[in-house]
C-alpha positions, -999 to +999 in steps of 0.1 A: +224+125+147+238+090+145+231+074+112+231+039+097+233+035+060+215+001+063+185+013+083+160+011+054+173-023+043+170-037+079+135-023+082+124-041+051+141-073+062+122-071+096+089-065+078+091-095+055+105-120+080+073-127+099+049-129+069+074-150+049+078-176+077+041-177+084+034-182+047+041-219+053+013-222+078-007-253+067-041-236+068-031-205+048-003-220+027+004-187+012+036-200-004+014-218-029+001-185-041+034-167-047+028-167-084-005-149-079+013-124-057+038-117-084+011-112-110-009-089-088+020-070-073+040-062-105+015-040-124+005-020-093+041-016-081+053-004-115+025+023-115+035+033-080+072+034-088+065+057-117+045+079-094+074+077-069+099+088-095+078+117-107+071+129-072+108+126-062+118+147-092+091+172-083+104+174-048+071+163-033+093+140-011+130+131-010+152+104+005+178+109+032+210+093+020+223+089+056+201+059+060+205+043+025+230+020+010+236+045-018+224+027-049+199+046-070+179+039-102+160+067-118+167+088-088+150+063-065+171+044-039+174+006-042+155+001-010+124+018-023+122-008-050+123-034-023+096-015-004+072-021-033+078-059-030+079-063+007+050-041+018+026-055-008+036-090+002+028-083+038-006-067+029-016-095+006-006-120+033-029-103+058-058-104+032-051-141+024-052-150+061-085-132+067-100-150+037-090-183+052-098-177+088-129-154+084-143-164+050-176-145+057-177-111+074-209-107+092-215-070+086-226-073+050-231-037+042-203-021+061-181-019+030-208-001+011-212+026+037-174+029+041-170+032+003-196+060+002-179+077+031-145+075+014-158+088-018-174+118-001-141+124+019-121+123-014-144+148-030-141+171+000-104+169+001-100+174-036-121+206-033-101+218-003-066+209-015-065+209-053-030+224-053-013+199-029+000+173-053+002+144-028-032+150-014-049+156-047-033+126-064-039+102-035-076+111-030-082+115-067-070+079-073-090+067-043-121+085-057-117+070-092-109+035-079-140+033-056-163+048-082-151+023-107-156-007-085-189+006-072-204+015-106-193-018-121-206-038-091-172-053-085-175-049-047-174-085-036-139-083-021-142-050-004-153-064+030-121-083+033-100-055+017-112-029+042-107-051+072-072-062+059-063-025+054-074-017+090-053-045+104-024-035+081-025+001+095-008-012+127+024-025+111+022+002+085+022+029+113+054+013+127+072+011+094+062+045+082+069+058+117+105+048+112+107+061+076+093+095+085+107+097+121+144+092+113+137+106+088+145+083+059+117+098+038+112+135+040+080+151+028+075+186+014+046+198+035+036+223+008+024+193-012+002+176+015-024+187+040+001+190+069-019+166+090+002+139+106-004+109+128+028+110+148+053+118+120+033+101+092+013+123+067-023+111+068-022+107+030+001+077+034-027+056+049-049+061+019-020+058-005-017+023+009-055+016+006-055+024-032-026+000-036-044-028-017-077-024-036-060-028-070-036-055-059-063-077-043-087-074-073-059-084-097-049-112-073-085-125-072-087-122-110-057-144-115-068-169-089-101-173-107-081-182-138-057-205-121-066-236-141-062-217-174-025-207-173+009-221-162+035-199-146 
């Protein structure tokens, strides 16, 4: 199989190029909110990187060195650190665009029904796959996150988060399709349900949703405080 040690790097560069250039669109002006992106991305990405390090050490997944530049930190390739900057940027950019272009989503209760459905799905999968680490962790975190935001009535951003996530599934499928198709990222099927969309474990899509939920709420928190701090 022909390999390219820069494949993961080029993939990240391709992902960020469009959203970065479109960040200067006058209506969205996302470049003015980069400080809020950093503040919302950092805590969630640090959590996810710790999760990544633990699961790599436990052999839940591994990285194919044939497609990497070869620099590692805590057993994680350099590109993976870039992943947790580039992909969150792209996802938050989609969310910011939706908020500007569609400030009010007409289906007021759809997020409530979707949240209930996702909570029930999480409970079912936790009961069916308690020993699969990737499945149990992903849906356990989704369950806890949605229960927290529902019980505390902090659901005001979920309409836009869910729609942003659905839109982000398209580029995410392309990116993860390359990561898992080459493969750059190799999953241990004993630790997931074994259900794939193409070459992508279905858990990946909900892994992304948990990230987006927390990043957006932290982002909106800092935006609400924007007159009270200087960065």
